[in-house]
All heavy atoms as an XYZ file, in Angstrom:
854
protein
N       0.776      5.336    -23.020
C       1.836      6.218    -22.582
C       2.074      6.013    -21.087
O       1.141      5.979    -20.304
C       1.464      7.657    -22.859
C       2.530      8.620    -22.482
S       2.027     10.263    -23.023
C       2.610     11.196    -21.676
N       3.319      5.892    -20.712
C       3.674      5.710    -19.313
C       4.344      6.977    -18.823
O       5.282      7.467    -19.439
C       4.638      4.508    -19.145
C       5.079      4.373    -17.718
C       3.981      3.238    -19.643
N       3.836      7.522    -17.716
C       4.441      8.709    -17.114
C       5.552      8.286    -16.176
O       5.377      7.385    -15.371
C       3.397      9.483    -16.314
C       2.939     10.702    -17.016
C       2.021     11.507    -16.170
N       2.804     12.405    -15.338
C       2.379     12.907    -14.209
N       1.210     12.597    -13.752
N       3.128     13.729    -13.531
N       6.676      8.928    -16.271
C       7.803      8.609    -15.417
C       8.205      9.852    -14.646
O       8.384     10.912    -15.227
C       9.012      8.135    -16.255
O       8.604      7.034    -17.050
C      10.154      7.720    -15.375
N       8.327      9.706    -13.352
C       8.810     10.778    -12.499
C      10.187     10.359    -12.007
O      10.306      9.435    -11.216
C       7.866     10.994    -11.311
C       8.339     11.973    -10.243
C       8.470     13.363    -10.854
C       7.382     11.992     -9.090
N      11.205     10.977    -12.517
C      12.564     10.620    -12.118
C      13.023     11.577    -11.032
O      13.092     12.781    -11.239
C      13.502     10.683    -13.308
C      13.118      9.636    -14.325
C      14.119      9.506    -15.392
N      13.634      8.514    -16.330
C      14.389      7.895    -17.172
N      15.665      8.156    -17.231
N      13.885      7.010    -17.990
N      13.309     11.023     -9.892
C      13.723     11.828     -8.754
C      15.243     11.950     -8.784
O      15.944     10.944     -8.860
C      13.253     11.185     -7.435
C      11.722     11.103     -7.423
C      13.772     11.965     -6.245
C      11.156     10.360     -6.239
N      15.778     13.176     -8.740
C      17.229     13.352     -8.738
C      17.860     12.591     -7.562
O      17.305     12.553     -6.469
C      17.413     14.864     -8.563
C      16.115     15.457     -8.988
C      15.065     14.445     -8.667
N      18.993     11.971     -7.812
C      19.684     11.226     -6.766
C      19.285      9.763     -6.699
O      19.773      9.026     -5.846
N      18.416      9.311     -7.612
C      18.016      7.907     -7.619
C      19.171      7.032     -8.109
O      19.897      7.401     -9.025
C      16.810      7.689     -8.534
O      15.687      8.356     -8.029
N      19.320      5.879     -7.479
C      20.392      4.940     -7.805
C      19.798      3.591     -8.198
O      18.746      3.208     -7.699
C      21.295      4.734     -6.578
C      21.945      5.972     -6.000
C      22.587      5.649     -4.655
C      22.981      6.510     -6.966
N      20.474      2.837     -9.091
C      19.988      1.499     -9.427
C      19.957      0.606     -8.186
O      20.900      0.597     -7.404
C      21.009      0.978    -10.433
C      21.719      2.185    -10.942
C      21.679      3.187     -9.828
N      18.856     -0.105     -7.980
C      18.693     -0.999     -6.823
C      18.781     -2.464     -7.255
O      19.664     -3.172     -6.838
C      17.331     -0.785     -6.145
C      17.161      0.543     -5.469
S      18.053      0.608     -3.913
C      19.211      1.903     -4.249
N      17.829     -2.889     -8.048
C      17.785     -4.274     -8.519
C      17.364     -4.276     -9.978
O      16.791     -3.318    -10.475
C      16.764     -5.129     -7.733
O      15.468     -4.553     -7.872
C      17.126     -5.235     -6.271
N      17.652     -5.369    -10.624
C      17.266     -5.510    -12.015
C      17.280     -6.968    -12.402
O      17.694     -7.832    -11.624
N      16.821     -7.229    -13.585
C      16.823     -8.595    -14.058
C      16.286     -8.681    -15.465
O      15.800     -7.699    -16.025
N      16.399     -9.867    -16.027
C      15.864    -10.112    -17.358
C      15.621    -11.602    -17.502
O      16.191    -12.417    -16.766
C      16.826     -9.616    -18.436
O      18.037    -10.337    -18.364
N      14.761    -11.942    -18.447
C      14.471    -13.344    -18.700
C      13.788    -13.452    -20.051
O      13.350    -12.448    -20.616
C      13.584    -13.940    -17.615
C      13.873    -15.414    -17.351
O      14.428    -16.079    -18.260
O      13.557    -15.880    -16.262
N      13.721    -14.665    -20.550
C      13.044    -14.926    -21.818
C      12.240    -16.202    -21.648
O      12.737    -17.189    -21.106
C      14.060    -15.084    -22.940
C      13.427    -15.372    -24.280
C      14.487    -15.641    -25.332
N      13.892    -16.238    -26.491
C      13.805    -15.665    -27.678
N      14.297    -14.457    -27.849
N      13.252    -16.282    -28.689
N      10.993    -16.170    -22.085
C      10.103    -17.317    -21.962
C       9.553    -17.694    -23.327
O       9.188    -16.830    -24.109
C       8.925    -16.989    -21.030
C       9.341    -16.699    -19.623
C       9.512    -15.385    -19.207
C       9.566    -17.715    -18.721
C       9.896    -15.106    -17.908
C       9.942    -17.442    -17.425
C      10.109    -16.138    -17.014
N       9.482    -19.002    -23.585
C       8.797    -19.509    -24.776
C       7.348    -19.758    -24.401
O       7.053    -20.212    -23.309
C       9.423    -20.815    -25.268
C      10.837    -20.615    -25.631
C      11.340    -20.869    -27.004
N      10.582    -21.340    -28.086
C      10.285    -20.605    -29.157
N      10.617    -19.337    -29.213
N       9.654    -21.122    -30.170
N       6.458    -19.474    -25.323
C       5.035    -19.615    -25.083
C       4.490    -20.646    -26.069
O       4.502    -20.421    -27.259
C       4.366    -18.257    -25.272
C       2.938    -18.223    -24.857
N       2.109    -17.197    -25.194
C       2.177    -19.061    -24.140
C       0.906    -17.405    -24.705
N       0.926    -18.549    -24.065
N       4.053    -21.773    -25.548
C       3.624    -22.875    -26.419
C       2.312    -22.601    -27.150
O       2.161    -22.946    -28.304
C       3.506    -24.156    -25.616
C       4.824    -24.613    -25.054
C       4.675    -25.977    -24.400
N       5.849    -26.311    -23.631
C       6.952    -26.819    -24.136
N       7.043    -27.022    -25.419
N       7.964    -27.111    -23.363
N       1.348    -22.018    -26.491
C       0.053    -21.745    -27.112
C      -0.119    -20.232    -27.188
O      -0.610    -19.604    -26.265
C      -1.085    -22.372    -26.299
C      -2.440    -22.144    -26.934
O      -2.547    -21.476    -27.949
N      -3.467    -22.690    -26.333
N       0.266    -19.659    -28.311
C       0.284    -18.199    -28.397
C      -1.093    -17.558    -28.523
O      -1.215    -16.362    -28.683
C       1.201    -17.720    -29.517
C       0.774    -18.228    -30.875
O      -0.288    -18.814    -31.027
N       1.623    -18.012    -31.863
N      -2.171    -18.340    -28.461
C      -3.516    -17.757    -28.471
C      -4.023    -17.483    -27.058
O      -5.006    -16.780    -26.873
C      -4.491    -18.663    -29.222
C      -4.148    -18.740    -30.686
C      -3.545    -19.866    -31.215
C      -4.394    -17.652    -31.522
C      -3.207    -19.923    -32.555
C      -4.056    -17.703    -32.863
C      -3.462    -18.845    -33.370
O      -3.128    -18.887    -34.685
N      -3.387    -18.045    -26.044
C      -3.745    -17.790    -24.652
C      -2.788    -16.756    -24.073
O      -1.598    -16.764    -24.385
C      -3.647    -19.066    -23.804
C      -4.721    -20.070    -24.144
O      -5.799    -19.645    -24.609
O      -4.481    -21.275    -23.959
N      -3.270    -15.877    -23.217
C      -2.370    -14.904    -22.578
C      -1.312    -15.604    -21.734
O      -1.549    -16.664    -21.159
C      -3.298    -14.079    -21.693
C      -4.661    -14.295    -22.228
C      -4.658    -15.671    -22.822
N      -0.145    -14.997    -21.674
C       0.980    -15.524    -20.905
C       1.370    -14.459    -19.884
O       1.597    -13.310    -20.252
C       2.143    -15.825    -21.851
C       3.341    -16.392    -21.179
C       3.319    -17.675    -20.665
C       4.501    -15.654    -21.060
C       4.432    -18.215    -20.043
C       5.618    -16.174    -20.447
C       5.585    -17.461    -19.942
N       1.421    -14.813    -18.606
C       1.647    -13.860    -17.522
C       3.028    -14.055    -16.900
O       3.421    -15.182    -16.617
C       0.600    -14.037    -16.418
C      -0.806    -13.815    -16.875
C      -1.540    -14.840    -17.453
C      -1.392    -12.571    -16.731
C      -2.842    -14.637    -17.878
C      -2.699    -12.358    -17.151
C      -3.416    -13.387    -17.733
N       3.738    -12.946    -16.668
C       5.001    -12.951    -15.937
C       4.871    -11.906    -14.836
O       4.569    -10.744    -15.111
C       6.199    -12.613    -16.852
C       7.477    -12.515    -16.047
C       6.335    -13.643    -17.962
N       5.088    -12.323    -13.596
C       4.989    -11.417    -12.447
C       6.368    -11.273    -11.820
O       7.043    -12.267    -11.564
C       3.980    -11.952    -11.416
O       2.728    -12.153    -12.074
C       3.792    -10.974    -10.273
N       6.784    -10.041    -11.576
C       8.129     -9.749    -11.071
C       8.020     -8.828     -9.854
O       7.228     -7.886     -9.859
C       8.993     -9.069    -12.153
C      10.386     -8.759    -11.633
C       9.064     -9.928    -13.403
N       8.823     -9.103     -8.824
C       8.905     -8.240     -7.647
C      10.260     -7.541     -7.634
O      11.297     -8.198     -7.704
C       8.741     -9.055     -6.350
O       7.486     -9.722     -6.376
C       8.816     -8.161     -5.123
N      10.241     -6.223     -7.566
C      11.458     -5.420     -7.447
C      11.506     -4.858     -6.034
O      10.502     -4.346     -5.536
C      11.437     -4.282     -8.463
N      12.658     -4.976     -5.388
C      12.799     -4.512     -4.002
C      13.954     -3.535     -3.875
O      14.946     -3.628     -4.594
C      13.058     -5.699     -3.071
O      11.998     -6.611     -3.143
N      13.813     -2.629     -2.926
C      14.861     -1.654     -2.638
C      15.814     -2.221     -1.582
O      15.455     -3.104     -0.817
C      14.243     -0.359     -2.125
N      17.022     -1.678     -1.568
C      17.994     -2.059     -0.545
C      17.575     -1.460      0.796
O      16.753     -0.553      0.852
C      19.383     -1.542     -0.933
C      19.925     -2.169     -2.191
C      21.260     -1.574     -2.557
C      21.752     -2.159     -3.864
N      23.017     -1.568     -4.302
N      18.173     -1.957      1.855
C      17.849     -1.468      3.197
C      18.126      0.036      3.307
O      19.174      0.517      2.889
C      18.677     -2.236      4.230
C      18.300     -1.927      5.648
C      19.056     -2.791      6.632
C      18.603     -2.450      8.038
N      19.207     -3.338      9.010
N      17.162      0.767      3.851
C      17.294      2.216      4.019
C      16.870      3.019      2.800
O      16.939      4.238      2.809
N      16.458      2.330      1.726
C      16.045      2.986      0.492
C      14.585      2.667      0.196
O      14.034      1.694      0.699
C      16.887      2.494     -0.694
C      18.291      3.022     -0.707
C      19.277      2.463      0.091
C      18.648      4.074     -1.536
C      20.587      2.934      0.075
C      19.942      4.557     -1.563
C      20.907      3.985     -0.759
O      22.182      4.462     -0.781
N      13.968      3.489     -0.656
C      12.638      3.225     -1.201
C      12.749      3.330     -2.720
O      13.658      3.978     -3.244
C      11.572      4.204     -0.667
C      11.356      4.005      0.823
C      11.928      5.643     -0.975
N      11.832      2.704     -3.430
C      11.868      2.734     -4.894
C      11.308      4.051     -5.415
O      10.279      4.531     -4.941
C      11.073      1.563     -5.465
C      11.676      0.185     -5.169
C      10.784     -0.911     -5.711
C      13.071      0.060     -5.741
N      12.002      4.620     -6.375
C      11.552      5.880     -6.956
C      10.925      5.675     -8.337
O       9.974      6.356     -8.687
C      12.695      6.885     -7.027
O      13.815      6.331     -7.680
N      11.447      4.744     -9.135
C      10.824      4.427    -10.417
C      11.374      3.129    -10.982
O      12.392      2.607    -10.529
C      10.939      5.574    -11.431
C      12.339      5.895    -11.909
C      12.834      5.367    -13.096
C      13.153      6.763    -11.203
C      14.099      5.685    -13.541
C      14.419      7.087    -11.640
C      14.889      6.547    -12.816
O      16.139      6.861    -13.260
N      10.671      2.594    -11.994
C      11.051      1.366    -12.687
C      11.254      1.660    -14.165
O      10.515      2.456    -14.744
C       9.933      0.315    -12.608
C       9.602     -0.326    -11.283
C       8.315     -1.136    -11.417
C      10.727     -1.229    -10.843
N      12.236      1.015    -14.763
C      12.384      1.009    -16.212
C      12.166     -0.429    -16.653
O      12.877     -1.331    -16.201
C      13.777      1.459    -16.636
C      14.027      2.919    -16.526
C      15.410      3.322    -17.022
O      16.241      2.458    -17.333
O      15.648      4.532    -17.081
N      11.180     -0.657    -17.514
C      10.853     -2.004    -17.970
C      10.775     -1.995    -19.486
O      10.163     -1.098    -20.073
C       9.496     -2.481    -17.394
C       9.161     -3.885    -17.876
C       9.505     -2.423    -15.879
N      11.405     -2.993    -20.109
C      11.250     -3.164    -21.555
C      10.857     -4.610    -21.822
O      11.272     -5.519    -21.102
C      12.532     -2.797    -22.302
O      13.572     -3.683    -21.958
N      10.040     -4.805    -22.854
C       9.575     -6.141    -23.217
C       9.608     -6.291    -24.732
O       9.356     -5.330    -25.468
C       8.170     -6.382    -22.699
N       9.924     -7.512    -25.189
C      10.009     -7.799    -26.614
C       9.214     -9.067    -26.902
O       9.311    -10.048    -26.163
C      11.477     -8.013    -27.048
C      12.306     -6.763    -26.756
C      11.551     -8.382    -28.527
C      13.798     -6.973    -26.942
N       8.437     -9.029    -27.988
C       7.730    -10.211    -28.482
C       8.011    -10.319    -29.980
O       8.704     -9.468    -30.549
C       6.210    -10.101    -28.275
O       5.721     -9.017    -29.042
C       5.858     -9.905    -26.821
N       7.441    -11.344    -30.618
C       7.592    -11.405    -32.071
C       6.716    -10.323    -32.707
O       6.023     -9.571    -32.016
C       7.293    -12.806    -32.606
C       5.880    -13.278    -32.324
O       5.016    -12.446    -32.012
O       5.648    -14.493    -32.408
N       6.730    -10.247    -34.031
C       6.090     -9.133    -34.744
C       4.593     -9.000    -34.463
O       4.065     -7.887    -34.397
C       6.323     -9.275    -36.234
N       3.886    -10.099    -34.288
C       2.432    -10.034    -34.085
C       2.044     -9.926    -32.612
O       0.880     -9.748    -32.290
C       1.777    -11.279    -34.683
N       3.006    -10.019    -31.717
C       2.726    -10.062    -30.287
C       2.313     -8.736    -29.687
O       2.577     -7.666    -30.233
N       1.633     -8.841    -28.575
C       1.217     -7.673    -27.795
C       1.656     -7.886    -26.357
O       1.637     -9.006    -25.857
C      -0.302     -7.522    -27.822
C      -0.887     -7.277    -29.187
C      -2.403     -7.261    -29.165
O      -3.001     -7.490    -28.093
O      -2.984     -7.036    -30.230
N       2.025     -6.808    -25.684
C       2.406     -6.875    -24.275
C       1.710     -5.745    -23.540
O       1.662     -4.618    -24.020
C       3.934     -6.720    -24.084
C       4.295     -6.720    -22.610
C       4.688     -7.800    -24.797
N       1.191     -6.059    -22.356
C       0.657     -5.002    -21.501
C       1.388     -5.054    -20.165
O       1.811     -6.106    -19.717
C      -0.853     -5.150    -21.311
O      -1.147     -6.332    -20.631
N       1.556     -3.890    -19.577
C       2.256     -3.728    -18.303
C       1.244     -3.263    -17.265
O       0.423     -2.396    -17.535
C       3.361     -2.677    -18.442
C       3.974     -2.274    -17.136
C       5.050     -2.960    -16.620
C       3.468     -1.197    -16.420
C       5.616     -2.582    -15.407
C       4.020     -0.812    -15.211
C       5.097     -1.519    -14.709
N       1.329     -3.863    -16.074
C       0.461     -3.416    -14.982
C       1.253     -3.453    -13.679
O       1.914     -4.442    -13.375
C      -0.753     -4.325    -14.860
C      -1.717     -3.856    -13.796
C      -2.979     -4.701    -13.734
O      -3.262     -5.428    -14.682
O      -3.672     -4.608    -12.708
N       1.171     -2.367    -12.933
C       1.762     -2.339    -11.600
C       0.721     -2.944    -10.658
O      -0.345     -2.371    -10.447
C       2.105     -0.911    -11.183
C       2.861     -0.767     -9.874
C       4.224     -1.461     -9.941
C       3.051      0.695     -9.529
N       1.032     -4.119    -10.126
C       0.080     -4.872     -9.322
C       0.061     -4.378     -7.877
O      -0.989     -4.251     -7.267
C       0.418     -6.387     -9.355
C      -0.515     -7.186     -8.475
C       0.384     -6.898    -10.779
N       1.254     -4.110     -7.335
C       1.339     -3.688     -5.938
C       2.523     -2.742     -5.778
O       3.550     -2.905     -6.413
C       1.527     -4.925     -5.054
C       1.467     -4.650     -3.583
C       1.506     -5.913     -2.705
N       2.205     -7.047     -3.271
C       1.622     -8.198     -3.634
N       0.332     -8.353     -3.520
N       2.329     -9.189     -4.121
N       2.349     -1.766     -4.909
C       3.420     -0.814     -4.630
C       3.197      0.498     -5.353
O       2.271      0.657     -6.141
N       4.072      1.439     -5.062
C       4.033      2.763     -5.670
C       5.357      3.440     -5.400
O       6.197      2.908     -4.675
C       2.888      3.588     -5.088
C       3.019      3.815     -3.591
C       1.812      4.534     -3.018
O       0.775      4.612     -3.654
N       1.941      5.064     -1.819
N       5.546      4.605     -5.980
C       6.747      5.371     -5.693
C       6.828      5.606     -4.191
O       5.839      5.970     -3.567
C       6.711      6.720     -6.432
O       6.635      6.467     -7.831
C       7.938      7.545     -6.133
N       8.002      5.344     -3.615
C       8.177      5.515     -2.176
C       8.002      4.231     -1.387
O       8.202      4.213     -0.184
N       7.645      3.141     -2.057
C       7.480      1.852     -1.367
C       8.804      1.083     -1.352
O       9.701      1.359     -2.141
C       6.414      1.019     -2.072
N       8.903      0.109     -0.458
C      10.110     -0.731     -0.383
C      10.133     -1.774     -1.496
O      11.179     -2.286     -1.848
C      10.194     -1.433      0.971
C      10.321     -0.497      2.130
C      11.674     -0.396      2.790
N      12.393     -1.634      2.956
C      13.608     -1.832      2.424
N      14.178     -0.890      1.721
N      14.239     -2.954      2.608
N       8.965     -2.094     -2.057
C       8.921     -3.042     -3.173
C       7.769     -2.685     -4.107
O       6.814     -2.023     -3.709
C       8.768     -4.474     -2.663
O       7.521     -4.661     -2.056
N       7.902     -3.133     -5.341
C       6.863     -2.981     -6.353
C       6.723     -4.322     -7.066
O       7.724     -4.981     -7.340
C       7.221     -1.913     -7.382
C       7.221     -0.505     -6.882
S       7.571      0.623     -8.263
C       7.769      2.159     -7.386
N       5.494     -4.709     -7.341
C       5.219     -5.934     -8.084
C       4.558     -5.518     -9.387
O       3.549     -4.816     -9.380
C       4.292     -6.884     -7.294
C       3.992     -8.133     -8.100
C       4.914     -7.241     -5.954
N       5.163     -5.936    -10.512
C       4.556     -5.626    -11.803
C       4.328     -6.909    -12.578
O       4.949     -7.936    -12.322
C       5.389     -4.618    -12.597
C       6.740     -5.100    -13.042
C       6.895     -5.735    -14.271
C       7.849     -4.895    -12.252
C       8.147     -6.158    -14.688
C       9.106     -5.311    -12.663
C       9.256     -5.945    -13.890
N       3.395     -6.815    -13.519
C       3.032     -7.981    -14.318
C       3.043     -7.601    -15.796
O       2.546     -6.544    -16.179
C       1.646     -8.470    -13.918
C       1.257     -9.789    -14.532
C      -0.052    -10.284    -13.938
O      -1.084     -9.634    -14.090
N      -0.002    -11.411    -13.267
N       3.644     -8.483    -16.593
C       3.619     -8.348    -18.037
C       2.705     -9.435    -18.583
O       2.814    -10.590    -18.175
C       5.016     -8.516    -18.631
C       6.063     -7.512    -18.161
C       7.446     -7.921    -18.644
C       5.722     -6.129    -18.667
N       1.807     -9.067    -19.465
C       0.889    -10.023    -20.079
C       1.143     -9.992    -21.576
O       1.021     -8.946    -22.212
C      -0.582     -9.680    -19.780
C      -1.507    -10.727    -20.396
C      -0.818     -9.558    -18.287
N       1.507    -11.151    -22.127
C       1.816    -11.273    -23.546
C       0.742    -12.093    -24.230
O       0.241    -13.072    -23.678
C       3.178    -11.954    -23.700
O       3.425    -12.266    -25.049
N       0.396    -11.700    -25.447
C      -0.606    -12.423    -26.215
C      -0.185    -12.427    -27.682
O       0.473    -11.501    -28.144
C      -1.973    -11.765    -26.053
C      -3.106    -12.731    -26.315
O      -2.890    -13.902    -26.594
N      -4.325    -12.231    -26.229
N      -0.569    -13.472    -28.392
C      -0.274    -13.628    -29.825
C       1.214    -13.613    -30.119
O       1.666    -12.995    -31.080
C      -0.980    -12.549    -30.638
C      -2.472    -12.607    -30.544
C      -3.098    -11.643    -31.539
N      -4.451    -11.359    -31.150
C      -4.880    -10.204    -30.679
N      -4.049     -9.195    -30.563
N      -6.128    -10.044    -30.333
N       2.006    -14.259    -29.280
C       3.451    -14.291    -29.464
C       4.006    -15.649    -29.062
O       3.479    -16.302    -28.162
C       4.104    -13.201    -28.614
O       5.495    -13.266    -28.729
N       5.083    -16.066    -29.721
C       5.750    -17.322    -29.372
C       6.704    -17.158    -28.193
O       7.115    -18.137    -27.590
C       6.540    -17.861    -30.565
C       5.636    -18.349    -31.672
O       4.498    -18.753    -31.373
O       6.060    -18.311    -32.838
N       7.094    -15.912    -27.896
C       8.023    -15.690    -26.791
C       7.815    -14.321    -26.172
O       7.218    -13.430    -26.767
C       9.482    -15.845    -27.252
C       9.965    -14.696    -28.106
C      10.629    -13.615    -27.535
C       9.757    -14.691    -29.471
C      11.061    -12.553    -28.300
C      10.193    -13.632    -30.251
C      10.850    -12.569    -29.675
N       8.324    -14.166    -24.975
C       8.341    -12.882    -24.269
C       9.710    -12.735    -23.635
O      10.140    -13.599    -22.868
C       7.258    -12.821    -23.187
C       7.332    -11.632    -22.218
C       7.107    -10.322    -22.961
C       6.321    -11.786    -21.103
N      10.408    -11.682    -23.977
C      11.684    -11.353    -23.346
C      11.504    -10.007    -22.659
O      10.861     -9.115    -23.200
C      12.800    -11.274    -24.380
N      12.048     -9.882    -21.464
C      11.903     -8.616    -20.750
C      13.161     -8.325    -19.953
O      13.969     -9.211    -19.663
C      10.695     -8.643    -19.806
C      10.905     -9.474    -18.567
C      11.418     -8.898    -17.406
C      10.637    -10.835    -18.560
C      11.642     -9.657    -16.278
C      10.856    -11.591    -17.435
C      11.357    -11.007    -16.297
O      11.586    -11.760    -15.179
N      13.315     -7.066    -19.602
C      14.366     -6.652    -18.674
C      13.811     -5.483    -17.865
O      12.913     -4.773    -18.310
C      15.638     -6.240    -19.412
O      15.409     -5.111    -20.206
N      14.331     -5.339    -16.660
C      13.878     -4.226    -15.826
C      15.026     -3.756    -14.944
O      15.970     -4.490    -14.673
C      12.677     -4.629    -14.960
C      13.027     -5.449    -13.739
C      13.209     -4.846    -12.503
C      13.193     -6.825    -13.833
C      13.543     -5.587    -11.388
C      13.525     -7.574    -12.726
C      13.699     -6.951    -11.503
O      14.042     -7.701    -10.402
N      14.927     -2.519    -14.527
C      15.857     -1.929    -13.580
C      15.039     -1.041    -12.649
O      14.274     -0.187    -13.106
C      16.926     -1.109    -14.296
C      18.086     -0.593    -13.469
C      18.789     -1.716    -12.709
C      19.088      0.120    -14.346
N      15.150     -1.294    -11.367
C      14.440     -0.509    -10.353
C      15.419      0.495     -9.744
O      16.549      0.136     -9.410
C      13.884     -1.427     -9.271
N      14.988      1.732     -9.636
C      15.812      2.783     -9.050
C      15.260      3.156     -7.684
O      14.046      3.139     -7.474
C      15.815      4.021     -9.951
C      16.596      3.841    -11.218
C      16.013      3.233    -12.325
C      17.910      4.245    -11.302
C      16.732      3.048    -13.494
C      18.639      4.068    -12.464
C      18.044      3.467    -13.553
O      18.759      3.284    -14.711
N      16.164      3.497     -6.783
C      15.749      3.877     -5.445
C      16.488      5.103     -4.949
O      17.467      5.544     -5.537
N      15.980      5.619     -3.863
C      16.551      6.801     -3.233
C      16.473      6.588     -1.722
O      15.593      5.870     -1.242
C      15.776      8.073     -3.672
C      16.469      9.345     -3.204
C      14.339      8.025     -3.213
C      15.899     10.602     -3.846
N      17.391      7.186     -0.993
C      17.351      7.044      0.469
C      15.995      7.509      0.991
O      15.438      8.493      0.509
C      18.453      7.862      1.129
C      19.823      7.290      0.922
C      20.807      7.902      1.899
N      22.117      7.353      1.703
C      22.536      6.201      2.242
N      21.729      5.518      3.010
N      23.750      5.750      2.019
N      15.489      6.799      1.968
C      14.151      7.090      2.478
C      14.049      8.526      2.985
O      13.055      9.211      2.742
C      13.800      6.097      3.588
C      12.348      6.042      3.902
C      11.962      4.811      4.710
O      12.839      4.006      5.070
O      10.764      4.685      4.980
N      15.085      9.019      3.656
C      15.064     10.393      4.177
C      14.994     11.407      3.034
O      14.296     12.414      3.122
C      16.307     10.699      5.028
C      16.577      9.758      6.176
C      17.287      8.484      5.726
O      18.244      8.539      4.921
O      16.868      7.419      6.175
N      15.750     11.150      1.953
C      15.738     12.043      0.800
C      14.365     12.057      0.133
O      13.876     13.097     -0.283
C      16.800     11.634     -0.231
C      18.185     12.071      0.107
C      18.313     13.591      0.139
O      17.853     14.271     -0.801
O      18.868     14.104      1.126
N      13.758     10.879      0.027
C      12.434     10.783     -0.589
C      11.423     11.604      0.211
O      10.608     12.327     -0.365
C      11.983      9.325     -0.687
C      10.606      9.189     -1.268
C      10.395      9.341     -2.634
C       9.509      8.948     -0.455
C       9.122      9.247     -3.180
C       8.228      8.846     -0.989
C       8.051      8.993     -2.350
O       6.787      8.909     -2.877
N      11.490     11.522      1.527
C      10.571     12.294      2.371
C      10.764     13.788      2.163
O       9.802     14.552      2.118
C      10.755     11.916      3.841
C      10.225     10.530      4.164
C      10.483     10.155      5.587
C      10.011      8.737      5.875
N      10.341      8.298      7.226
N      12.030     14.226      2.021
C      12.309     15.644      1.773
C      11.737     16.084      0.427
O      11.095     17.128      0.320
C      13.822     15.899      1.771
C      14.469     15.834      3.121
C      15.963     16.076      2.977
C      16.718     15.747      4.222
N      18.177     15.855      4.027
N      11.974     15.278     -0.606
C      11.505     15.620     -1.954
C       9.989     15.694     -1.991
O       9.415     16.627     -2.555
C      12.022     14.590     -2.993
C      11.337     14.771     -4.341
C      13.525     14.712     -3.151
N       9.319     14.730     -1.383
C       7.854     14.723     -1.431
C       7.263     15.837     -0.571
O       6.247     16.418     -0.933
C       7.270     13.363     -0.998
O       7.777     13.022      0.277
C       7.606     12.300     -1.998
N       7.901     16.176      0.534
C       7.361     17.263      1.354
C       7.512     18.603      0.638
O       6.630     19.457      0.721
C       8.036     17.299      2.733
O       9.387     17.651      2.621
N       8.605     18.807     -0.101
C       8.784     20.034     -0.870
C       7.763     20.078     -2.000
O       7.156     21.115     -2.258
C      10.227     20.128     -1.430
C      10.344     21.226     -2.471
C      11.222     20.334     -0.315
N       7.537     18.939     -2.672
C       6.566     18.892     -3.778
C       5.168     19.183     -3.275
O       4.406     19.885     -3.936
C       6.590     17.513     -4.443
O       7.840     17.277     -5.003
N       4.805     18.662     -2.116
C       3.471     18.900     -1.563
C       3.306     20.354     -1.130
O       2.225     20.919     -1.245
C       3.212     17.953     -0.383
C       3.084     16.478     -0.742
C       2.983     15.633      0.518
C       1.899     16.236     -1.641
N       4.373     20.968     -0.612
C       4.300     22.349     -0.167
C       4.085     23.293     -1.348
O       3.397     24.293     -1.222
C       5.587     22.726      0.574
N       4.682     22.964     -2.494
C       4.523     23.797     -3.692
C       3.138     23.635     -4.306
O       2.624     24.559     -4.891
C       5.543     23.414     -4.766
C       6.917     23.846     -4.496
C       7.753     23.557     -5.710
N       9.154     23.538     -5.357
C      10.084     23.064     -6.128
N       9.765     22.513     -7.283
N      11.334     23.083     -5.747
N       2.604     22.381     -4.219
C       1.404     21.972     -4.924
C       0.205     22.739     -4.690
O      -0.669     23.002     -5.352
């Protein structure tokens, strides 16, 4: 289960998709992606989807970054599949707005 915190006022920043063929489906296949925010913005959350064949497995890991960072690096690891297709969309919010939202959340906490 992935927890998502959607901050009101978040806007799409960057996105992408790709499809890879995997020649030896018994070895893990790694795809690493960097999502970056536009100037003056920070990332608030990521939406990532991945597709494999019926027997395939995919795991998601956030390698670097966090909510409020200028960039996030995530990795998809596929196993037991002939292919991996993925798409992602990174959302961001103005840095000043993010600071306001987090300071209000901390004050309530």
